[in-house]
Backbone as a ProteinNet text record, in pm:
[ID]
protein_1_A
[PRIMARY]
MSYGRMTWALAAGAALITACVAEAGPLRKGRDTTQHEIASGGLTRSYEMHRPDSLKGPAPLIIMLHGGGGSGKNGVKMTGFNELADAEGFTVVYPDGTSKRGPFLTWNAGHCCASALEQQVDDVGFLSDLIDDLVAKGIADPDRVYVTGMSNGAMMTHRAGRELSSRVAAIAPVVGAVFGDEAPAATPVPALIITGLKDQNVPVEGGYSKKQARRGGAPNDLPYAPAEAAFDYWMGANGCQREAKAKTTDTYTLRTGKQCAAPVRWVSLTEGGHAWPGGRKGSRKGDAPVEDFNASEVIWAFFKAQSR
[TERTIARY]
-699.8	-665	-691	-702.2	-769.2	-686	-694	-639.7	-519.6	-538.8	-450.4	-334.3	-407.8	-273.5	-166.1	-304.3	-171.7	-51.2	-101.6	-16.9	87.6	35.5	128.6	223.8	219	313.8	434.3	356.6	489.2	596.4	476.1	562.3	673.9	642.4	745.9	801	806.1	929.5	1031.2	984.6	1109.3	1090.6	1002	919.3	839.2	766.8	733.3	683.4	670.1	597.9	573.8	212.6	193.9	47.7	-49.4	-186.4	-297.7	-345	-459.6	-547	-592.6	-654.5	-793.9	-908.9	-1062.4	-1148.9	-1191.1	-1252.2	-1447.4	-1474.3	-1587.1	-1737	-1674.2	-1795.4	-1803.4	-1877.3	-1940.7	-2038.2	-2040.4	-2123.2	-2235.2	-2143.7	-2319.7	-2250.8	-2327.2	-2333.9	-2351.4	-2235	-2220.3	-2287.5	-2247.6	-2288.2	-2164	-2046.5	-1958.2	-1869.1	-1874.8	-1796.2	-1901	-1843.3	-1888.4	-1783.5	-1782.9	-1727.1	-1698.5	-1582.2	-1518.3	-1455.4	-1460	-1356.8	-1278	-1159.7	-1060.9	-977	-918.5	-867.1	-704.8	-642.2	-516.2	-453.2	-341.9	-275.4	-367.5	-406.3	-537.8	-629.3	-638.6	-761.5	-847.2	-978.7	-1096.2	-1046.4	-1014.3	-943.4	-1075.5	-1067.3	-1209.8	-1170.6	-1226.7	-1168.9	-1276.2	-1309.1	-1340.4	-1311.2	-1414.4	-1326.3	-1432.2	-1339.9	-1487.4	-1408.5	-1470.5	-1404.4	-1516.5	-1462.9	-1620	-1646.6	-1765.5	-1839.3	-1744.9	-1719.4	-1649	-1544	-1450.5	-1372.6	-1385.9	-1346.3	-1360.6	-1299.2	-1192.7	-1050.4	-964.5	-821.3	-696.1	-717.9	-697.8	-707.3	-581.7	-581.5	-484.1	-480.5	-426.6	-498.7	-417.2	-495	-429.8	-508.7	-431.2	-452.6	-419.6	-473	-507	-545.8	-400.9	-441.1	-444.5	-576.6	-578.5	-564.3	-527	-406.5	-491.7	-352.8	-452.6	-531.2	-657.9	-748.5	-861.1	-854.1	-954.3	-982	-1046.2	-1113.7	-1109.5	-1141.5	-1129.1	-1261.1	-1385	-1503.3	-1408.3	-1321.4	-1302.2	-1159.6	-1110	-1019	-1090.5	-1217.8	-1333.1	-1338.7	-1367.7	-1427.9	-1321.4	-1165.5	-1074.9	-1024.7	-1016.1	-923.6	-1011.1	-1093.6	-1172.8	-1101.7	-1073.4	-970.1	-1123.5	-1242.1	-1342.9	-1410.9	-1426.5	-1436.8	-1308.3	-1187.8	-1057.6	-1055	-1148.2	-1088.1	-1222.2	-1287.3	-1423	-1341.3	-1334.2	-1219	-1154.8	-1043.7	-931.7	-939.3	-993.9	-993.8	-931.6	-950.3	-835	-934.6	-906.7	-973.4	-884.6	-980.1	-872.5	-960.1	-936.4	-954.3	-906.8	-964.1	-919.1	-940.2	-797	-830.7	-805.3	-873.7	-879	-772.9	-707.3	-631.5	-710.6	-649.4	-696.9	-712	-758.9	-726	-784.2	-753.3	-774.9	-873.3	-908.3	-1099.8	-1107.6	-1219.9	-1262.4	-1240.3	-1285.9	-1261.6	-1162.6	-1073.4	-905.4	-847.7	-871.3	-772.1	-673.7	-527.4	-384.4	-310.3	-241.4	-145.3	25	32	158.1	310.4	337.8	425.1	583.3	611.5	744.7	763.4	750.6	784.3	669.6	538.4	382.4	317	204.3	74.8	43.4	29.3	-73.9	-97.1	-187.2	-213.5	-174.6	-198.7	-125.7	16.2	104.6	250.2	274	195	183.5	166.6	37.3	23.9	148.4	212.4	281.8	198.9	40.4	-23.9	84.1	78.2	141.7	87.8	79.7	34.5	90.2	181.8	244.9	211.9	173.6	115.8	5.5	-105.2	-224.2	-232	-116.9	-168.6	-99.8	-14.6	65.8	-78.8	-143.4	-255.9	-358.4	-394.1	-479.2	-470.8	-334.6	-303.1	-304.9	-256.7	-280.4	-416.9	-548.1	-626.9	-728.6	-659.2	-693.2	-667.6	-569	-496.9	-538.1	-543.3	-643.9	-805.7	-860.3	-1008.8	-1004.9	-879.9	-864.1	-893.4	-857.8	-932.6	-779.3	-684.1	-597.8	-505.6	-374.9	-318.9	-151.4	-110.2	28	90.7	148	240.2	202.1	61.5	20.2	-22.8	38.7	-21.6	47.9	17.9	16.8	-38.9	46.2	26.2	49	-48.5	-63.6	-102.7	-98.6	-128	-134.8	-189.4	-149.4	-144.6	-32.7	14.1	86.8	-59.9	27.3	5.5	-99.2	-79.4	-0.2	77.3	157.2	332.5	321.7	452.6	456.4	290.3	286.3	331.2	285.6	319.7	480.1	530.5	717.9	725.4	678	679.3	648	538.3	522.8	605.9	669.2	753.6	859.8	906.4	1027.4	1023.9	874.1	896.9	828.4	757.2	706.2	729.5	864.5	885.7	928.2	862.2	876.5	712.9	632	509.1	432.4	490.5	446.4	535.4	436.1	472.8	544.8	457	521.1	492	496.9	455.3	420.7	316.9	319.2	293.5	400.9	319	307.1	181.9	156.2	154	201.2	186.6	261.1	355.9	384.5	548.9	617	735.6	813	941.7	1033.8	1122.1	1150.7	1225.6	1376.5	1469	1618.5	1667.4	1600.3	1663.5	1631.5	1558.9	1509.7	1602.9	1568.5	1672.8	1642.7	1755.7	1764.9	1613.3	1478.1	1485.2	1524.9	1442.6	1526.2	1576.1	1427.7	1474.2	1412	1481	1405.3	1265.7	1179	1051.3	988.2	924.1	885.1	883.8	874.1	803.9	823.9	730	590.9	607.1	706.5	660.1	624.8	506.7	422.8	406.7	464.7	443.3	406.9	386.7	328.5	452	452.4	548.4	490.3	366.8	331.3	233.1	308.4	236.1	281.9	168.5	209.4	242	153.3	126.8	242.1	374.2	423.7	532.9	606	661.8	721.5	785.6	876.1	1065.7	1050.5	1172.5	1225.3	1087.5	1072.1	1054.1	1100.8	1046.2	874.4	850.9	691.6	612.7	464.8	389.1	377.1	328.9	338.1	286	147.3	27.7	145.9	243.2	326.7	364.6	444	574.4	524.8	426.3	339	333.4	363	302.9	444.3	535.5	681.2	709	661	648.1	527.2	538.8	459	500.1	441	466.2	529.9	517	560.1	671.3	570	643.8	822.4	902.1	989.9	976.2	1046	1034.9	1017	1000.8	961.6	1141.8	1187.5	1291.3	1250.9	1369.2	1358.6	1260.9	1159.5	1117.3	1235.6	1316.3	1432.8	1439.3	1466.5	1535.2	1443	1325.6	1198.1	1338.8	1302.9	1405.2	1494.4	1599.8	1731.5	1724.8	1615.7	1623.8	1584.3	1521	1448.7	1536.6	1592.9	1754.4	1845.9	1840.7	1967	1903.2	1803.8	1738.8	1753.7	1667.7	1697.7	1781.7	1867.5	2044.5	2086.5	1991.7	2064.8	2181.3	2183.6	2315.6	2362.7	2305.8	2258.4	2100.9	2090.4	1969.4	1930.7	1843.9	1812.6	1793.3	1868.5	1796.8	1635.4	1636.5	1500.1	1403.2	1286.3	1163	1116.1	1069.6	1039.7	914.7	800.4	659.7	591.7	478	448.7	366.7	316.9	261.5	356.6	453.3	522	699.1	765	924.3	904	930.8	979	1126	1161.4	1279.5	1306.5	1414.4	1347.6	1555	1550.1	1669.7	1678.9	1831.8	1871.4	1922.1	1930	1996.9	1977.9	1838	1809.1	1756.4	1726.2	1711	1555.7	1483.7	1358.5	1322.3	1225.7	1253	1203.5	1225.4	1184	1177.1	1092.7	1008.6	959.4	982.3	945.1	876.3	754.1	718.5	673.5	700	650.3	623.4	493.7	402.9	395	436.5	457.5	327.2	201.4	100	48.9	82.4	24.5	57.8	-66.6	-54.1	-101.3	-166.7	-212.3	-276.2	-290.4	-434	-422.5	-522.2	-492.8	-471.4	-401.4	-418.2	-510.8	-581.4	-669.4	-801.3	-845.5	-963.6	-1005.5	-1094.5	-1141.5	-1120.4	-1130	-1063.6	-1079.4	-1023.7	-1022.6	-1142.3	-1177.9	-1277	-1239.6	-1366.4	-1370.3	-1296.2	-1243.3	-1069.7	-955.8	-965.6	-851.7	-800.1	-697.2	-622.2	-690.7	-724.8	-813.3	-708.7	-738.6	-643.5	-607.5	-468.3	-453.6	-583.4	-572.9	-711.8	-629.6	-439.1	-412.5	-354.7	-363.5	-289.2	-363.1	-363.3	-459.2	-395.8	-339.8	-280.1	-361.1	-387.2	-535.2	-428.8	-462.2	-490.5	-294.2	-225.4	-70.1	-40.1	-71	-44.6	-111.7	-185.9	-196	-139.3	-112.4	-11.8	103.3	157.3	292	244	167	166.5	150.5	50.5	36.9	147.3	249.2	370.8	449.8	448.5	523.4	472	548.4	511.8	606.7	600.5	684.9	746.1
-1961.8	-2068.2	-1988.9	-2073.4	-2083.6	-1981.4	-1936.7	-1877.2	-1938.1	-2042	-2110.1	-2175.9	-2228.9	-2292.3	-2198	-2018.4	-1966.3	-1934.1	-1885.5	-1880.3	-1985.9	-2119.1	-2178.5	-2216.7	-2153	-2174	-2076.4	-1955.4	-1812.1	-1860.1	-1902.6	-1962.3	-2030.7	-2170.2	-2279.1	-2252.1	-2152.7	-2113.2	-2010.5	-1938.7	-1847.9	-1801.3	-1869.9	-1788.9	-1691.1	-1646.9	-1550.9	-1489.2	-1533.6	-1367.1	-1292.5	1935.6	1968.7	2028.2	2005.4	2048.9	2045	2096.2	2117	1983.8	1914	1807.4	1791.5	1796.6	1772.1	1697.7	1573.6	1498.4	1517.8	1493.3	1576.1	1464.8	1335.3	1228.8	1093.1	1011.4	960.4	1005.6	1026.5	1139.8	997.5	914	833.8	716.1	579.8	436.4	358.6	326.2	250.2	64.5	18.4	-155.5	-217.9	-145.6	-214.3	-122.8	28.4	98.4	222.3	313.8	451.3	537.3	687.9	762.3	867.7	941.2	1009.1	1119	1262.6	1364.4	1386.9	1464.8	1506.2	1633.2	1738.8	1843.1	1809	1823.9	1820.2	1872.5	1982.8	2062	2144.3	2233.5	2288.3	2282.2	2138	2073.9	1976.9	1936.8	1845.8	1732.7	1637.7	1467.4	1361.9	1279.3	1186.6	1058.9	978.4	804.8	753.8	626	514.2	412.5	392.5	287.9	182.2	41.1	-44	-120.3	-131.4	-184	-302.4	-403.7	-461	-501.5	-508.2	-513.2	-546.5	-661.2	-730	-692.1	-561.9	-531.6	-416.2	-426.7	-295.5	-235.1	-250.5	-135.1	-107.5	-106.8	-33.7	-177.7	-228.9	-341.2	-281.2	-363.7	-372.7	-279	-203.8	-65.6	-141.5	-141.9	-141.6	27.6	48.5	208.6	146.8	125.3	121.8	239.7	231.9	328.3	320.2	360.9	369.8	411.1	358.4	374.9	531.1	600.4	692.2	681.9	833.8	799.8	718.5	667.9	562.4	647.3	626	639.8	518	601.5	492	400.3	434.7	328.7	254.5	296	206	49.3	140.9	17	-76.3	-24.6	-122.9	-234.3	-231.7	-288.2	-361.2	-341	-412.3	-524.6	-499.9	-600	-721.7	-650.5	-775.8	-776.2	-650.1	-636.6	-633.5	-633.1	-564.3	-747.2	-827.4	-959.4	-1021.2	-995.8	-1016.5	-965.5	-849.7	-749	-818.9	-917.9	-949	-1106.5	-1159.6	-1277.9	-1288.2	-1155.6	-1155.4	-1091.1	-977.6	-883.2	-760	-691.9	-554.7	-484.2	-308.2	-185.7	-176	-177.6	-109.4	8.1	135.2	254.8	227.4	319.6	339	521.3	591.7	734.6	752.7	886	900.5	1031.2	1029	1107.2	1243	1397.5	1526.9	1496.5	1610.1	1677.7	1788.9	1874.1	1995.2	2040.3	1936.7	1950	1808.8	1840.9	1685.6	1555.3	1407.8	1302.4	1275.8	1256.4	1246.7	1246.9	1150.7	1189.6	1132	1170.1	1156.4	1160.4	1065.7	1094.9	1199.3	1238.1	1307.9	1204.8	1149	1020.8	1049.4	1222.2	1254.4	1294.1	1193	1248.9	1225.6	1174.5	1179.9	1159.3	1173.7	1205.2	1336.5	1364.5	1471.4	1548.5	1609.2	1741.2	1735.4	1604.7	1606.4	1614.2	1601.8	1641.1	1769.5	1844	1958.8	2075.6	2000.1	2125.3	2078.6	2015.7	1994.1	1947.5	1852.4	1822.9	1742.2	1770.1	1722.1	1592.9	1443.2	1345.9	1263	1310.1	1218.4	1274.1	1363	1459	1411.6	1393	1336.9	1231.4	1157.3	952.5	997.9	1068.7	1109.5	1152.7	1210.1	1251.1	1158.3	1100.4	1000.6	934.5	848	756.9	792	925.2	1004.9	987	1017.1	1058.3	946.6	817.9	678.4	634.3	624.6	599.5	680.4	799.3	834.6	830.1	811.1	791.5	606	516.1	395.4	329	373.8	271.3	194.4	237	150.6	143.7	9.1	8.4	98.4	173	258.8	154.9	19	-29	-158.6	-150.5	-251.2	-156.5	-71.6	40.5	14.7	-42.3	-100.3	-38.6	-12.9	30.4	-25	-25.3	-92.4	8.1	-27.5	47.5	-27	22.8	7.3	127.5	121.2	160.5	329.6	443.6	579.7	524.6	470.3	471.2	329.1	253.1	146	286.2	349.3	490.2	569.3	586.4	670.6	573	429.7	364	336.7	320.9	347.8	474.3	591.1	728.4	716.5	654.8	643.1	547.9	443.3	360.5	430.7	556.2	665.2	717.3	811.6	925.8	861.6	814.9	748.8	625.2	631	456.7	415.8	535.3	532.3	517.3	493.9	497.6	386.2	350.9	207.5	82.7	28.3	-159.9	-255.7	-196.7	-283.5	-239.7	-242.7	-144.8	-287.4	-279.2	-377.9	-296.7	-232.3	-166.7	-269.9	-252.1	-352.2	-256.1	-363.7	-270.3	-111.7	-119.7	4.9	25.8	125.3	133.8	307.4	305.9	449.8	466.7	560.5	626.1	678.4	588.2	538.9	679.5	786.2	911.4	897.7	769.5	825.1	818.1	903	888.6	824.3	762.1	610.2	663.3	560.3	567.5	546.6	633.6	675.3	538.7	450.3	308.8	224.4	52.6	-47.8	-42.8	-99.7	-99.4	-223.7	-311.9	-467.4	-449.6	-459.7	-454	-557.6	-567.6	-705.2	-614.2	-635.3	-574.5	-669	-669.4	-722.7	-672.1	-717.4	-651.4	-749.5	-691.5	-810.9	-789.9	-877.9	-897.1	-878.7	-834.5	-828.9	-686.6	-578.2	-481.3	-385.7	-337.3	-185.7	-51.3	-8.3	98.9	109.7	34.5	70.3	-77.2	-7.8	-111.7	-209.8	-348.8	-403.3	-365.4	-328.7	-285.1	-89.4	-82.2	102.3	174	334.5	401.4	450.6	478.1	503.6	421.5	468.7	339.1	387.8	296	253	402.9	453.6	530.5	658.7	637.7	785.9	810	720.9	675	726.9	667.3	817.5	894.9	952.3	1113.1	1151.2	1089.4	1165	1220.9	1100.7	1144	1219.8	1189.9	1300.7	1432.6	1495.5	1631.2	1721.3	1598.8	1666	1537.3	1399.6	1307.6	1202.3	1186.6	1099.4	976.9	938.3	796.3	697.4	586	442.7	457.4	394.9	258.4	161.4	58.8	-13.4	-176.4	-220.4	-302.8	-294.6	-418	-446.2	-333.8	-273.1	-72.7	-78.4	-159.8	-104.9	-227	-363.9	-448.3	-389.4	-344	-332.2	-216.4	-104.5	22	-48.9	-144	-208.3	-288.3	-338	-443.2	-299.3	-273.1	-125.2	-54	-53.3	12.1	-66.2	-193.6	-285.2	-350.5	-317.7	-367.9	-510	-565.8	-673.9	-705.6	-819.4	-870.4	-973.4	-973.5	-1078.6	-1119	-1215.7	-1205.2	-1393.5	-1466.3	-1556.4	-1620.9	-1778	-1827.8	-1777.9	-1763.1	-1742.6	-1836.9	-1859.5	-1923.7	-1934.9	-2005.9	-1965	-2065.1	-2054.8	-2156.6	-2102.4	-2203.8	-2160	-2000	-1949.1	-1837.8	-1718.8	-1753.9	-1594.8	-1700.3	-1531.9	-1590.2	-1492.9	-1592.3	-1483.2	-1481.4	-1322.5	-1340.5	-1251.4	-1272.1	-1257	-1217.9	-1149	-1071.6	-1182.8	-1163.4	-1254.7	-1153.3	-1209.7	-1114.6	-980.9	-936.6	-831.8	-787.2	-610.8	-593.9	-580.5	-562.7	-603.4	-687.1	-757	-850.1	-811.9	-824.1	-778.2	-893.2	-907.5	-974.6	-916.8	-1035	-945.7	-1020.3	-989.5	-1138.5	-1050.6	-1159.2	-1069	-1221.5	-1135	-1220.2	-1284.9	-1370	-1444.7	-1415.1	-1400.6	-1351.9	-1233.2	-1157.4	-1047.4	-928.6	-881.2	-706.9	-599.9	-456.5	-372.5	-393	-479.4	-488.9	-562.1	-547.4	-623.9	-769.5	-819.4	-957.6	-1042.4	-1100.4	-1204.8	-1148.6	-1013.7	-914.7	-862	-755.3	-685.2	-564.1	-616.4	-460.5	-316.2	-220.8	-99.9	-35	-59.9	-16.8	-87.6	-47.7	-180.4	-172.8	-69.5	-101.3	-157.1	-175.8	-178.5	-326.5	-440.4	-537.4	-584	-709.2	-831.3	-907.7	-896.9	-972.7	-1110.4	-1133.8	-1280.7	-1364.9	-1487.5	-1530.8	-1611.8	-1697.6	-1776.2	-1736.9	-1623.2	-1539.5	-1410.6	-1457.1	-1330.3	-1252.6	-1124.8	-1027.9	-973.6	-959.6	-897.1	-1008	-1166	-1254.3	-1277.4	-1251.7	-1251.3	-1145.7	-971.7	-914.3	-917	-952.5	-958.7	-1043.3	-1180.6	-1297	-1237.6	-1147.5	-1122.4	-1006.2	-900.5	-783.7	-843.3	-904.2	-986.3	-1053.2	-1058	-1089	-1009.6	-895.6	-764.5	-676.1	-614.5	-508.9	-401.5	-304.2	-191.4	-280.4
-457.3	-377.6	-262	-159.4	-23.1	60.5	234.8	292.5	322.2	397	442.9	321.2	195.5	149.3	74.3	71.2	38.7	149.4	235	368	337.1	359	361.7	223.3	78.6	25.8	-20.8	101.8	112.7	235.4	325.4	468.2	423.4	389.9	330.9	242.4	137.8	72.5	149.4	229.2	261.2	446.1	496.5	651.5	609.9	529.8	454.8	582.3	430.3	438.5	527.3	1042.1	1167.4	1156.6	1139.1	1118.5	1225.4	1222.9	1331.3	1278.1	1362.5	1318.7	1390.8	1351.6	1367.4	1265.7	1332.8	1311.5	1330.8	1207.4	1148.5	1252.6	1247	1304.5	1171.8	1184.8	1048.2	996.8	884.1	760.3	752.7	710.6	649	670.9	704.8	699.6	583.1	503.3	384.9	419.8	329.5	358	430.3	438.2	455.9	538.6	536.9	605	648.5	687.9	743.2	681.4	615.5	584.5	690.9	719.4	766.1	738.7	742.2	722.6	825.7	781.8	932.8	866.9	929.4	866.1	897.3	819.5	781.3	693	721.2	627.4	605.6	613.6	564.3	461	459.5	373.2	450.7	401.4	446.5	370.3	458.2	373.4	418.9	321	368.2	362.6	449.2	442	485.1	423.6	455.8	550.1	648.3	774.1	755.2	772.3	828.5	950.8	1044.7	1122	1234.2	1230.7	1292.9	1409.3	1486.2	1543.5	1672.3	1655.2	1712.8	1812.3	1729.4	1795.7	1875.9	2036.4	2101.5	2188.7	2123.4	2205	2080.5	2125	1993	1923.3	1810.8	1717.9	1594.6	1553.3	1430.3	1380.2	1271.5	1166.6	1059.8	928.8	787.9	742	673.5	620.9	465.5	381.1	239	121.9	69.6	-21.7	-156.8	-227.6	-431.7	-478.3	-599.7	-703	-755.1	-876.3	-902.7	-995.4	-929.3	-1063.6	-955.9	-853.9	-744.2	-643.3	-573.7	-442.4	-308.8	-183.8	-76.3	-91.5	-221.5	-234.4	-304.9	-384.9	-495	-434.9	-300.9	-244.4	-185.3	-145	-81	-169.1	-287.4	-371.1	-462.4	-466.8	-517.7	-408.7	-275.1	-235.6	-122.5	-48.5	-3.7	105.2	156.3	320.1	420.6	360.1	523.9	558	473	501.2	550.7	543.2	608.1	714.1	757.5	876.7	976	935	1000.8	1038	966.7	997.7	1098.3	1071.9	1167.7	1288.8	1264.9	1395.8	1374.2	1265.5	1263.3	1193.1	1176.4	1121.6	1029.4	875	776.5	734.3	708.9	640.3	493.4	418.2	265.1	269.4	295.5	254.7	112.4	82.3	-47.4	-67.6	-203.5	-171	-279.5	-355.9	-350.5	-523.2	-540.6	-715.2	-702.5	-822.7	-815.4	-843.2	-963.6	-1023.7	-1042.3	-1038.1	-1101.5	-1007.3	-1001.8	-950	-944.1	-1056.1	-1034.8	-917.7	-796.7	-706.9	-699.6	-609.3	-634.6	-522	-506.7	-408.4	-433.1	-373.6	-346.9	-336.6	-423.5	-377.3	-384.8	-440.5	-401.5	-551.6	-633.3	-777.3	-866.6	-787.5	-876.9	-739.9	-769.3	-935	-963	-1049.2	-1120.7	-1011.8	-995.2	-879.6	-761.2	-710.5	-565.1	-557.1	-668.8	-685.1	-711.9	-802.9	-781.6	-769.7	-661	-559.9	-427.5	-443.8	-320	-210.1	-166.8	-89.5	-0.7	133.2	240.6	267.4	188.3	207.3	311.6	357.3	458.9	587	583.7	698.2	697.7	629.6	636.2	733.8	629.6	764.6	855.8	890.6	1018.9	1127.3	1086.6	1137.9	1166.7	1054.3	1043.5	1162.5	1183.2	1287.4	1385.5	1418	1564.3	1594.1	1513.2	1554.9	1595.9	1461.3	1505.6	1629.4	1740.5	1793.8	1924.7	1950.9	2005.1	2061.5	1939.3	1980.5	1989	2042.9	2129.2	2009.3	1851.4	1734.8	1708.5	1652.3	1651.1	1751.1	1721.3	1833.4	1731.8	1841.3	1761.8	1732.3	1788.9	1741	1617.2	1597.7	1477.7	1368.6	1326.6	1250.4	1093.4	998	844.2	720.3	667.6	506	361	318.9	171.9	68.8	-15.7	-142.2	-301	-334.3	-562.2	-634.3	-689	-809.5	-767.8	-744.7	-697.4	-537.8	-523.5	-408.8	-298.7	-350.7	-341.2	-351.4	-419.5	-420	-316.3	-270.6	-218.6	-4.9	-92.4	75.2	96.4	28.9	-13.3	94	30	99.1	239.2	293.9	401.2	514.1	459.6	522.5	530.2	483.5	472.1	588.7	572.2	653.9	749.1	779.2	916	990.7	928.9	1000	1120.2	1214.4	1321.2	1400.6	1296.4	1281.4	1258.7	1165	1090.6	1133.9	1137.7	1166.5	1040.7	920.9	783.6	675.3	585.2	444.5	339	256	122.3	45.7	-62.7	-180.4	-314.1	-350.9	-468.3	-555.9	-711.7	-843.1	-854	-771.3	-741.4	-807.6	-792.5	-754.7	-700.4	-672.8	-635.3	-742.8	-738.2	-828	-811.1	-717	-734	-702.4	-602.6	-497.7	-359.9	-318.2	-235.5	-102.7	4.7	110.4	229.2	304.7	419.5	498.9	482.9	658	708.1	841	1017.5	1027.9	1063.1	1102.2	998.6	1039.8	938.1	988.7	799.1	832.5	762.9	807	740.7	576.1	489.1	391.7	278.4	221.5	134.1	22.2	-92.9	-223.2	-307	-372.7	-484.8	-602.1	-726.3	-871.5	-999.4	-1070.1	-1190.1	-1313.6	-1329.7	-1484.7	-1615.8	-1588.7	-1710.2	-1714.6	-1589.2	-1563.2	-1701.6	-1739.5	-1862.4	-1796.9	-1708.8	-1629.8	-1548.7	-1467	-1423.6	-1438.1	-1583.5	-1625.1	-1511.5	-1510	-1410.8	-1453.1	-1612	-1655.7	-1612	-1545.9	-1515.1	-1643.7	-1632.2	-1760	-1683.4	-1826.6	-1783.5	-1874.2	-1807.2	-1856.3	-2028.4	-2080.9	-2263	-2308.6	-2232.4	-2212.7	-2222.1	-2135.1	-2127.6	-2240.3	-2226.6	-2332.9	-2480	-2507.2	-2601	-2610.7	-2560.9	-2526.8	-2516.9	-2450.6	-2404.5	-2336.1	-2235.3	-2065.5	-1969.1	-1859	-1794.3	-1762.3	-1785.9	-1752.3	-1634.1	-1539.7	-1387.9	-1320.3	-1357.1	-1286.9	-1353.6	-1285.1	-1295.6	-1334.6	-1459.6	-1508.1	-1400	-1339.9	-1274.7	-1240.7	-1135.9	-1105.8	-1165.3	-1231.4	-1206.5	-1053.9	-1095.3	-939.1	-902.4	-920.8	-850.9	-772.7	-771.5	-705.5	-598.9	-570.7	-452.1	-363.6	-425.6	-311.3	-298.2	-376.4	-329	-254.1	-200.5	-92.6	0.8	10.8	115.7	204.1	100.9	127.5	201.8	160.6	244	379.8	347.6	484.6	570.9	564.9	652.4	693.9	645.2	672.8	638.9	523.4	494.8	455.3	522.8	469.8	337.3	318.5	173.7	153.5	-14.2	-48.7	-16.6	21.9	10.8	-152.2	-148	-294.8	-378.6	-442.5	-469.4	-481.4	-440	-475	-591.9	-667.1	-842.3	-840.8	-862.1	-866	-991.2	-1072.7	-1168.7	-1193.6	-1042.2	-993.4	-948.8	-924.6	-845.3	-882.3	-806.9	-769.7	-648.3	-517.7	-435.9	-344.8	-380.4	-346.8	-204.3	-75.2	51.7	107.6	167.7	231.2	327.6	398.8	467.2	550.5	684.7	832.2	846.2	819.1	791	959.3	966.6	1081.9	1067.8	934.3	921.1	816	798.2	657.5	588.4	448.5	309.7	272	158.1	53.9	-67.9	-206.2	-317.7	-412.2	-442.7	-468.2	-645.4	-761.5	-874.7	-937.6	-947.3	-1075.3	-1173.5	-1239.4	-1357.8	-1442.4	-1390.3	-1535.1	-1413	-1333.5	-1255.3	-1374.7	-1386.5	-1426.9	-1355.8	-1401.4	-1345.1	-1244.3	-1162.7	-1082.8	-919	-842.2	-741.6	-737.2	-668.8	-726.8	-641	-716	-634.2	-567.8	-631.2	-578.8	-728.3	-689.7	-840.1	-910.4	-1058.5	-1110.5	-1082.5	-1072.7	-1027.8	-1124.4	-1252.5	-1331.7	-1445.2	-1507.5	-1680.8	-1730.3	-1755	-1831.6	-1775	-1698.5	-1593.7	-1639.9	-1597.7	-1590.4	-1526.5	-1571	-1483.3	-1334.4	-1249.2	-1136.9	-1194.3	-1143.7	-1169.6	-1014.9	-1047.3	-969	-861.3	-901.3	-814.4	-741.2	-657.6	-560.3	-506.7	-357.6	-302.6	-227.8	-261.8	-217	-74.8	-71.9	42.5	170.3	177.9	248.8	272	183.1	197.1	224.6	224.5	323.4	436.1	502.4	612.9	650.4	616.7	731.8	753.7	641.4	664.3	780.3	746.7	854	1011.1	1024	1180.6	1221	1169.8	1250.6	1290.6	1222.1	1291.5	1339.4	1428.1	1511.5	1584.5	1662.5	1652.4	1817.1
[MASK]
++++++++++++++++++++++++++++++++++++++++++++++++++++++++++++++++++++++++++++++++++++++++++++++++++++++++++++++++++++++++++++++++++++++++++++++++++++++++++++++++++++++++++++++++++++++++++++++++++++++++++++++++++++++++++++++++++++++++++++++++++++++++++++++++++++++++++++++++++++++++++++++++++++++++++++++++++++

């Protein structure tokens, strides 16, 4: 589905949708991105960045957070944001999570996941430092900083929305979850939530993934709250007075908050699994993305209408 058709489909349905910081400079030039390092929380953190040549000053910034076991490079591969950035004029960065050992990178989303949680890595501080650095360098417009992510990265996106609500203009978690005990965000944050009804890794009904359940749960992670809990959380955080009538098509159901201090949208994909919709598989064994819904295009259409 083309960008125009997808944007129209959602718009017609509901008016859619404290650490020392040091920049090491670009380490290498890739086909689409440059790789950078920044010191934060006593760690050296890395990220990929794609900034179109046409940009000459502060521009909208999308921070895309990979899933558990992924990487910034993985985020580039899955989403297609680089091509969209060239067409629409924004910068996109793909930070790397952390790992105690080996390549399995994760984010500390509060109750998940793996070593980032076990080591209590300050990923909120890292994202805050990253925003500060990119704003100071004239790369990011401080009023148009957006966060999205997949799976564990989506859980971290929820946390960034809550704990960096004064810094982030909007969030879009994809196939992620909340846990049900989240503190209120200090200020409203526009939120677009995307879930897959056939997701077995972060089940819509909540609990653990099938793999985790077979093992008796996860050693340190809490079970996920049902997908509706994320919608309910942002409905409350954004002061929504009621919910509009849901719009359902063969592809998705769209639920929307009404009379909100900041917009809330929840798209649940009928055939969606644990993948970035409209993108590429994150791994050889990963779920195949649906092809009739382009998450990156829909997310950008939502983001570009929001500013602080």
